[in-house]
LOVEXKE-519595 format. One line per field, with one value per atom (N, C-alpha, C): residue number from 1; residue in one letter; atom name; x, y, z. Coordinates in nm, 2 decimals. Example, Ala and Ser with C-alpha at 12.3 -4.5 7.8 and 13.67 -1.06 7.14 Angstrom:
resi: c(1:1:1:2:2:2)
resn: c(a:a:a:s:s:s)
name: c(N:CA:C:N:CA:C)
xx: c(1.32:1.23:1.32:1.28:1.37:1.29)
yy: c(-0.57:-0.45:-0.33:-0.22:-0.11:0.00)
zz: c(0.78:0.78:0.78:0.71:0.71:0.79)
//
This chain:
resi: c(1:1:1:2:2:2:3:3:3:4:4:4:5:5:5:6:6:6:7:7:7:8:8:8:9:9:9:10:10:10:11:11:11:12:12:12:13:13:13:14:14:14:15:15:15:16:16:16:17:17:17:18:18:18:19:19:19:20:20:20:21:21:21:22:22:22:23:23:23:24:24:24:25:25:25:26:26:26:27:27:27:28:28:28:29:29:29:30:30:30:31:31:31:32:32:32:33:33:33:34:34:34:35:35:35:36:36:36:37:37:37:38:38:38:39:39:39:40:40:40:41:41:41:42:42:42:43:43:43:44:44:44:45:45:45:46:46:46:47:47:47:48:48:48:49:49:49:50:50:50:51:51:51:52:52:52:53:53:53:54:54:54:55:55:55:56:56:56:57:57:57:58:58:58:59:59:59:60:60:60:61:61:61:62:62:62:63:63:63:64:64:64:65:65:65:66:66:66:67:67:67:68:68:68:69:69:69:70:70:70:71:71:71:72:72:72:73:73:73:74:74:74:75:75:75:76:76:76:77:77:77:78:78:78:79:79:79:80:80:80:81:81:81:82:82:82:83:83:83:84:84:84:85:85:85:86:86:86:87:87:87:88:88:88:89:89:89:90:90:90:91:91:91:92:92:92:93:93:93:94:94:94:95:95:95:96:96:96:97:97:97:98:98:98:99:99:99:100:100:100:101:101:101:102:102:102:103:103:103:104:104:104:105:105:105:106:106:106:107:107:107:108:108:108:109:109:109:110:110:110:111:111:111:112:112:112:113:113:113:114:114:114:115:115:115:116:116:116:117:117:117:118:118:118:119:119:119:120:120:120:121:121:121:122:122:122:123:123:123:124:124:124:125:125:125:126:126:126:127:127:127:128:128:128:129:129:129:130:130:130:131:131:131:132:132:132:133:133:133:134:134:134:135:135:135:136:136:136:137:137:137:138:138:138:139:139:139:140:140:140:141:141:141:142:142:142:143:143:143:144:144:144:145:145:145:146:146:146:147:147:147:148:148:148:149:149:149:150:150:150:151:151:151:152:152:152:153:153:153:154:154:154:155:155:155:156:156:156:157:157:157:158:158:158:159:159:159:160:160:160:161:161:161:162:162:162:163:163:163)
resn: c(m:m:m:k:k:k:i:i:i:y:y:y:g:g:g:v:v:v:t:t:t:g:g:g:w:w:w:k:k:k:n:n:n:n:n:n:g:g:g:k:k:k:t:t:t:g:g:g:l:l:l:m:m:m:e:e:e:r:r:r:l:l:l:v:v:v:a:a:a:e:e:e:f:f:f:t:t:t:a:a:a:r:r:r:g:g:g:l:l:l:t:t:t:v:v:v:s:s:s:t:t:t:l:l:l:k:k:k:h:h:h:a:a:a:h:h:h:h:h:h:s:s:s:t:t:t:d:d:d:v:v:v:d:d:d:q:q:q:p:p:p:g:g:g:t:t:t:d:d:d:s:s:s:y:y:y:r:r:r:h:h:h:r:r:r:a:a:a:a:a:a:g:g:g:a:a:a:s:s:s:e:e:e:v:v:v:v:v:v:l:l:l:a:a:a:s:s:s:p:p:p:n:n:n:r:r:r:v:v:v:a:a:a:i:i:i:m:m:m:q:q:q:e:e:e:l:l:l:r:r:r:g:g:g:a:a:a:d:d:d:e:e:e:p:p:p:s:s:s:l:l:l:t:t:t:a:a:a:l:l:l:l:l:l:a:a:a:r:r:r:m:m:m:r:r:r:p:p:p:v:v:v:d:d:d:l:l:l:i:i:i:l:l:l:v:v:v:e:e:e:g:g:g:y:y:y:k:k:k:r:r:r:e:e:e:p:p:p:h:h:h:p:p:p:k:k:k:i:i:i:e:e:e:a:a:a:h:h:h:r:r:r:a:a:a:e:e:e:a:a:a:g:g:g:t:t:t:a:a:a:l:l:l:i:i:i:a:a:a:p:p:p:d:d:d:d:d:d:p:p:p:t:t:t:i:i:i:r:r:r:a:a:a:i:i:i:a:a:a:s:s:s:d:d:d:a:a:a:p:p:p:l:l:l:d:d:d:l:l:l:d:d:d:r:r:r:p:p:p:v:v:v:f:f:f:d:d:d:l:l:l:d:d:d:a:a:a:t:t:t:p:p:p:e:e:e:i:i:i:a:a:a:d:d:d:f:f:f:i:i:i:a:a:a:k:k:k:e:e:e:l:l:l:g:g:g:l:l:l)
name: c(N:CA:C:N:CA:C:N:CA:C:N:CA:C:N:CA:C:N:CA:C:N:CA:C:N:CA:C:N:CA:C:N:CA:C:N:CA:C:N:CA:C:N:CA:C:N:CA:C:N:CA:C:N:CA:C:N:CA:C:N:CA:C:N:CA:C:N:CA:C:N:CA:C:N:CA:C:N:CA:C:N:CA:C:N:CA:C:N:CA:C:N:CA:C:N:CA:C:N:CA:C:N:CA:C:N:CA:C:N:CA:C:N:CA:C:N:CA:C:N:CA:C:N:CA:C:N:CA:C:N:CA:C:N:CA:C:N:CA:C:N:CA:C:N:CA:C:N:CA:C:N:CA:C:N:CA:C:N:CA:C:N:CA:C:N:CA:C:N:CA:C:N:CA:C:N:CA:C:N:CA:C:N:CA:C:N:CA:C:N:CA:C:N:CA:C:N:CA:C:N:CA:C:N:CA:C:N:CA:C:N:CA:C:N:CA:C:N:CA:C:N:CA:C:N:CA:C:N:CA:C:N:CA:C:N:CA:C:N:CA:C:N:CA:C:N:CA:C:N:CA:C:N:CA:C:N:CA:C:N:CA:C:N:CA:C:N:CA:C:N:CA:C:N:CA:C:N:CA:C:N:CA:C:N:CA:C:N:CA:C:N:CA:C:N:CA:C:N:CA:C:N:CA:C:N:CA:C:N:CA:C:N:CA:C:N:CA:C:N:CA:C:N:CA:C:N:CA:C:N:CA:C:N:CA:C:N:CA:C:N:CA:C:N:CA:C:N:CA:C:N:CA:C:N:CA:C:N:CA:C:N:CA:C:N:CA:C:N:CA:C:N:CA:C:N:CA:C:N:CA:C:N:CA:C:N:CA:C:N:CA:C:N:CA:C:N:CA:C:N:CA:C:N:CA:C:N:CA:C:N:CA:C:N:CA:C:N:CA:C:N:CA:C:N:CA:C:N:CA:C:N:CA:C:N:CA:C:N:CA:C:N:CA:C:N:CA:C:N:CA:C:N:CA:C:N:CA:C:N:CA:C:N:CA:C:N:CA:C:N:CA:C:N:CA:C:N:CA:C:N:CA:C:N:CA:C:N:CA:C:N:CA:C:N:CA:C:N:CA:C:N:CA:C:N:CA:C:N:CA:C:N:CA:C:N:CA:C:N:CA:C:N:CA:C:N:CA:C:N:CA:C:N:CA:C:N:CA:C:N:CA:C:N:CA:C:N:CA:C:N:CA:C:N:CA:C:N:CA:C:N:CA:C:N:CA:C:N:CA:C)
xx: c(-2.54:-2.50:-2.64:-2.62:-2.74:-2.74:-2.90:-2.85:-2.99:-2.93:-3.02:-3.03:-3.10:-3.13:-3.15:-3.11:-3.09:-3.17:-3.31:-3.34:-3.39:-3.43:-3.53:-3.51:-3.58:-3.53:-3.43:-3.38:-3.26:-3.23:-3.14:-3.11:-3.15:-3.22:-3.27:-3.16:-3.05:-2.94:-2.89:-2.93:-2.85:-2.75:-2.68:-2.52:-2.48:-2.51:-2.43:-2.48:-2.57:-2.63:-2.57:-2.58:-2.48:-2.33:-2.26:-2.12:-2.13:-2.22:-2.24:-2.24:-2.35:-2.38:-2.26:-2.19:-2.04:-1.96:-1.92:-1.84:-1.90:-2.00:-2.05:-2.03:-2.08:-2.07:-1.95:-1.85:-1.73:-1.66:-1.69:-1.64:-1.70:-1.81:-1.83:-1.78:-1.68:-1.63:-1.70:-1.79:-1.84:-1.75:-1.78:-1.73:-1.86:-1.84:-1.94:-1.91:-1.98:-1.99:-2.13:-2.09:-2.19:-2.21:-2.35:-2.40:-2.46:-2.43:-2.52:-2.61:-2.69:-2.72:-2.74:-2.71:-2.71:-2.79:-2.90:-2.98:-2.93:-2.80:-2.73:-2.62:-2.59:-2.50:-2.36:-2.27:-2.14:-2.06:-1.90:-1.76:-1.69:-1.64:-1.52:-1.39:-1.39:-1.26:-1.20:-1.09:-1.12:-1.04:-1.05:-1.02:-0.85:-0.75:-0.61:-0.58:-0.67:-0.58:-0.56:-0.50:-0.52:-0.65:-0.70:-0.79:-0.92:-0.91:-1.03:-1.01:-0.87:-0.84:-0.89:-0.84:-0.91:-1.01:-1.10:-1.28:-1.32:-1.24:-1.26:-1.22:-1.15:-1.11:-1.23:-1.29:-1.43:-1.41:-1.31:-1.30:-1.45:-1.51:-1.64:-1.63:-1.50:-1.46:-1.34:-1.31:-1.13:-1.13:-1.03:-0.99:-0.86:-0.87:-0.77:-0.74:-0.62:-0.56:-0.43:-0.44:-0.30:-0.29:-0.15:-0.19:-0.29:-0.35:-0.44:-0.58:-0.64:-0.79:-0.75:-0.86:-0.90:-1.05:-1.04:-1.17:-1.20:-1.34:-1.38:-1.49:-1.45:-1.57:-1.60:-1.73:-1.80:-1.87:-1.87:-1.93:-2.06:-2.17:-2.31:-2.35:-2.26:-2.29:-2.42:-2.54:-2.66:-2.73:-2.67:-2.75:-2.82:-2.89:-2.99:-2.88:-2.95:-2.87:-2.90:-2.77:-2.83:-2.90:-2.98:-3.04:-2.98:-3.04:-2.98:-2.94:-3.02:-2.98:-2.86:-2.86:-2.72:-2.61:-2.61:-2.50:-2.46:-2.57:-2.54:-2.45:-2.50:-2.43:-2.30:-2.26:-2.10:-2.02:-2.10:-2.01:-1.92:-1.84:-1.76:-1.84:-1.87:-1.90:-1.86:-1.94:-1.94:-2.02:-2.04:-2.15:-2.26:-2.24:-2.37:-2.33:-2.41:-2.43:-2.52:-2.48:-2.58:-2.60:-2.74:-2.76:-2.82:-2.75:-2.82:-2.91:-3.01:-3.09:-3.20:-3.23:-3.31:-3.45:-3.50:-3.63:-3.73:-3.74:-3.83:-3.80:-3.72:-3.66:-3.74:-3.70:-3.78:-3.73:-3.59:-3.51:-3.58:-3.53:-3.56:-3.50:-3.56:-3.49:-3.55:-3.41:-3.45:-3.47:-3.56:-3.57:-3.55:-3.45:-3.38:-3.48:-3.51:-3.58:-3.54:-3.56:-3.52:-3.63:-3.70:-3.79:-3.77:-3.66:-3.63:-3.64:-3.62:-3.62:-3.73:-3.85:-4.00:-4.05:-3.99:-4.04:-4.14:-4.19:-4.34:-4.23:-4.31:-4.24:-4.29:-4.20:-4.21:-4.28:-4.24:-4.27:-4.42:-4.53:-4.67:-4.70:-4.63:-4.68:-4.59:-4.49:-4.37:-4.36:-4.44:-4.37:-4.24:-4.17:-4.05:-3.95:-3.98:-3.92:-3.97:-3.88:-3.90:-3.88:-3.83:-3.78:-3.77:-3.76:-3.73:-3.66:-3.51:-3.45:-3.50:-3.51:-3.57:-3.52:-3.48:-3.48:-3.59:-3.72:-3.84:-3.89:-3.97:-4.07:-4.17:-4.23:-4.27:-4.41:-4.53:-4.64:-4.66:-4.57:-4.61:-4.62:-4.65:-4.69:-4.57:-4.44:-4.31:-4.20:-4.09:-3.97:-3.96:-3.96:-3.84:-3.72:-3.64:-3.49:-3.47:-3.40:-3.36:-3.23:-3.22:-3.13:-2.99:-2.95:-2.80:-2.80:-2.93:-2.88:-2.84:-2.70:-2.66:-2.63:-2.59:-2.58:-2.72:-2.80:-2.97:-3.02:-2.98:-3.04:-2.97:-2.82:-2.74:-2.79:-2.82:-2.88:-3.05:-3.10:-3.23:-3.21:-3.16:-3.09:-3.02:-2.95:-2.86:-2.99:-3.06:-3.20:-3.26:-3.32:-3.39:-3.32:-3.18:-3.10:-3.03:-3.04:-3.03:-2.87:-2.83:-2.66:-2.60)
yy: c(1.93:1.93:1.91:1.87:1.85:1.92:2.01:2.12:2.07:2.11:2.14:2.20:2.26:2.41:2.36:2.44:2.45:2.59:2.57:2.69:2.73:2.82:2.88:2.98:3.04:3.20:3.19:3.31:3.35:3.27:3.24:3.16:3.02:2.95:2.82:2.70:2.74:2.64:2.61:2.68:2.68:2.69:2.72:2.69:2.60:2.60:2.49:2.34:2.34:2.21:2.21:2.33:2.33:2.27:2.34:2.29:2.13:2.08:1.93:1.88:1.87:1.81:1.84:1.97:1.94:1.86:1.84:1.73:1.64:1.60:1.44:1.40:1.45:1.47:1.42:1.53:1.55:1.39:1.37:1.23:1.11:1.15:1.01:0.99:1.11:1.12:1.19:1.31:1.35:1.49:1.59:1.73:1.83:1.90:1.98:2.14:2.20:2.36:2.39:2.53:2.62:2.75:2.79:2.91:2.98:3.08:3.14:3.30:3.29:3.44:3.50:3.64:3.73:3.86:3.89:3.97:4.08:4.12:4.25:4.28:4.39:4.40:4.34:4.30:4.22:4.25:4.23:4.24:4.12:4.08:3.99:4.04:4.15:4.22:4.32:4.35:4.44:4.59:4.69:4.83:4.80:4.84:4.89:4.75:4.67:4.58:4.62:4.59:4.60:4.57:4.44:4.42:4.50:4.56:4.66:4.79:4.84:4.97:4.95:4.84:4.83:4.83:4.79:4.78:4.94:5.00:5.17:5.23:5.19:5.29:5.27:5.18:5.14:5.05:4.96:4.82:4.75:4.70:4.60:4.49:4.40:4.29:4.28:4.22:4.20:4.07:4.00:3.86:3.88:3.77:3.76:3.65:3.60:3.47:3.46:3.31:3.28:3.13:3.08:2.94:2.87:2.92:2.84:2.86:2.96:3.04:3.11:3.13:3.22:3.30:3.44:3.51:3.58:3.61:3.71:3.74:3.93:3.97:4.10:4.08:4.19:4.29:4.38:4.53:4.52:4.56:4.55:4.70:4.80:4.90:4.98:4.93:4.97:4.87:4.77:4.64:4.56:4.48:4.40:4.30:4.25:4.14:3.99:3.95:3.81:3.68:3.67:3.54:3.40:3.34:3.21:3.13:3.14:3.05:3.12:3.23:3.31:3.27:3.27:3.25:3.07:3.02:2.87:2.84:2.88:2.86:2.92:3.03:3.03:2.97:2.88:2.78:2.65:2.63:2.48:2.37:2.26:2.15:2.07:2.02:1.93:1.84:1.75:1.65:1.71:1.81:1.87:2.01:2.10:2.22:2.25:2.29:2.27:2.45:2.51:2.64:2.69:2.77:2.83:2.98:2.99:3.08:3.04:3.18:3.16:3.10:3.12:3.03:3.02:3.12:3.17:3.11:3.04:2.97:2.84:2.75:2.66:2.51:2.53:2.40:2.33:2.20:2.11:2.16:2.16:2.23:2.11:2.16:2.11:2.24:2.24:2.36:2.32:2.44:2.39:2.47:2.40:2.44:2.44:2.56:2.54:2.58:2.53:2.55:2.66:2.73:2.82:2.97:2.95:3.06:3.14:3.07:3.09:3.18:3.10:3.12:3.00:3.06:2.95:2.89:2.75:2.69:2.76:2.75:2.75:2.64:2.54:2.43:2.39:2.43:2.41:2.48:2.57:2.65:2.66:2.59:2.57:2.40:2.35:2.25:2.19:2.30:2.30:2.23:2.26:2.18:2.07:1.97:1.84:1.75:1.81:1.79:1.86:1.83:1.92:1.90:1.96:1.91:2.00:1.97:1.99:1.95:2.08:2.02:1.97:1.99:1.94:1.84:1.75:1.66:1.78:1.73:1.80:1.68:1.73:1.66:1.73:1.65:1.72:1.61:1.65:1.61:1.54:1.57:1.54:1.47:1.42:1.39:1.47:1.44:1.52:1.45:1.51:1.49:1.57:1.45:1.54:1.62:1.79:1.88:1.81:1.76:1.70:1.58:1.51:1.37:1.34:1.43:1.46:1.32:1.23:1.10:1.08:1.08:1.04:1.13:1.27:1.41:1.38:1.36:1.34:1.20:1.10:1.00:1.06:1.11:1.16:1.25:1.35:1.41:1.35:1.24:1.15:1.08:0.98:0.95:1.05:1.18:1.26:1.29:1.31:1.34:1.24:1.13:1.00:0.98:1.07:1.02:0.90)
zz: c(-0.40:-0.27:-0.19:-0.05:0.01:0.14:0.14:0.24:0.35:0.51:0.56:0.67:0.72:0.82:0.98:1.04:1.18:1.24:1.29:1.28:1.42:1.48:1.59:1.65:1.73:1.79:1.87:1.90:1.96:2.09:2.16:2.28:2.31:2.18:2.18:2.15:2.12:2.11:1.95:1.88:1.72:1.69:1.75:1.72:1.80:1.91:1.98:1.89:1.87:1.77:1.65:1.57:1.45:1.49:1.59:1.64:1.64:1.71:1.75:1.61:1.52:1.39:1.33:1.29:1.20:1.24:1.41:1.44:1.39:1.42:1.40:1.26:1.18:1.03:0.99:1.00:0.96:1.04:1.13:1.21:1.15:1.10:1.00:0.83:0.86:0.70:0.59:0.63:0.55:0.53:0.41:0.37:0.43:0.51:0.54:0.55:0.52:0.54:0.60:0.64:0.67:0.65:0.69:0.60:0.75:0.79:0.92:0.86:0.89:0.88:0.98:0.97:1.10:1.06:1.17:1.15:1.19:1.26:1.32:1.21:1.23:1.13:1.21:1.11:1.18:1.09:1.15:1.04:1.12:1.03:1.07:1.02:0.99:0.98:1.09:1.13:1.23:1.18:1.22:1.19:1.21:1.12:1.12:1.04:1.02:0.92:0.80:0.70:0.55:0.49:0.50:0.43:0.47:0.63:0.66:0.58:0.55:0.50:0.36:0.28:0.13:0.14:0.25:0.22:0.28:0.38:0.42:0.30:0.24:0.11:-0.03:-0.04:-0.11:-0.22:-0.18:-0.26:-0.23:-0.32:-0.33:-0.26:-0.29:-0.27:-0.22:-0.10:-0.03:-0.06:-0.11:-0.06:0.01:0.10:0.20:0.20:0.17:0.15:0.22:0.28:0.36:0.35:0.41:0.38:0.46:0.54:0.63:0.57:0.55:0.50:0.39:0.31:0.23:0.29:0.30:0.34:0.21:0.21:0.05:0.15:0.16:0.19:0.10:0.08:0.01:0.07:0.00:0.07:0.00:0.04:-0.01:-0.05:0.01:-0.04:-0.10:-0.05:-0.04:-0.18:-0.21:-0.29:-0.19:-0.21:-0.13:-0.10:0.00:0.07:-0.02:-0.05:-0.13:-0.09:-0.16:-0.12:-0.08:-0.04:0.03:-0.07:-0.18:-0.31:-0.40:-0.39:-0.44:-0.36:-0.23:-0.16:-0.15:-0.17:-0.19:-0.30:-0.42:-0.57:-0.56:-0.45:-0.45:-0.38:-0.30:-0.21:-0.27:-0.23:-0.29:-0.27:-0.36:-0.34:-0.20:-0.15:-0.01:0.00:0.09:0.08:0.14:0.24:0.34:0.36:0.34:0.41:0.50:0.62:0.72:0.74:0.73:0.75:0.87:0.93:1.07:1.03:1.06:1.05:0.91:0.85:0.74:0.77:0.89:0.93:0.80:0.70:0.60:0.50:0.45:0.33:0.31:0.21:0.20:0.23:0.25:0.25:0.38:0.41:0.53:0.62:0.79:0.88:1.00:1.09:1.23:1.33:1.42:1.49:1.66:1.72:1.81:1.92:2.00:2.15:2.28:2.34:2.47:2.57:2.68:2.78:2.79:2.87:2.95:2.85:2.76:2.64:2.67:2.66:2.67:2.54:2.40:2.28:2.23:2.14:2.11:2.00:1.95:1.83:1.72:1.62:1.48:1.42:1.46:1.36:1.36:1.45:1.44:1.30:1.24:1.15:1.01:1.03:0.94:0.88:0.76:0.74:0.70:0.66:0.62:0.75:0.86:1.00:1.04:1.01:1.00:1.13:1.21:1.35:1.45:1.58:1.71:1.77:1.81:1.90:2.03:2.17:2.25:2.37:2.45:2.60:2.70:2.66:2.70:2.64:2.70:2.60:2.52:2.42:2.36:2.26:2.27:2.18:2.04:1.94:1.81:1.72:1.57:1.48:1.38:1.45:1.40:1.50:1.45:1.57:1.62:1.78:1.87:1.92:1.92:1.98:2.09:2.21:2.28:2.25:2.26:2.20:2.24:2.27:2.31:2.23:2.16:2.13:1.99:2.00:1.83:1.74:1.77:1.71:1.60:1.71:1.68:1.56:1.61:1.52:1.36:1.40:1.29:1.19:1.21:1.19:1.12:1.17:1.13:1.00:1.00:0.89:0.78:0.81:0.70:0.66:0.70:0.62:0.54:0.60:0.50:0.43:0.40:0.28:0.19:0.24:0.17:0.17:0.27:0.27:0.36)
//
């Protein structure tokens, strides 16, 4: 499987870029999965549901299956957070996995950047960032795309990965 990341600081357009790239690559006929890292505590389950009650009772893993989707929830219960490599190994084979976050992991990435966010670029100190998608012109040693130039960004990623 091919892996490419979208990284950047909070409120710089990562999720919007991810969403547009998923739509672009799937429109091109590729199968795409995503993996998102959250720094904050998150819960995809809701209090009162049967699956929530199973976890609250102490289940280590709850699999929720329906005709439309399968959700697997694992409780770490004090164990270390799984590594990106371990999580990727659990995913079903697809043409492309887009990874949001995981700034410090060694996979190739594009950095999302919005000038109004006022954050410094990560790219100058990170060779795994192969390009930047920005809403402002930048003078860097690697390609800079308009943040909304989704087809061009997808072309760049596809060429990098040999897709």
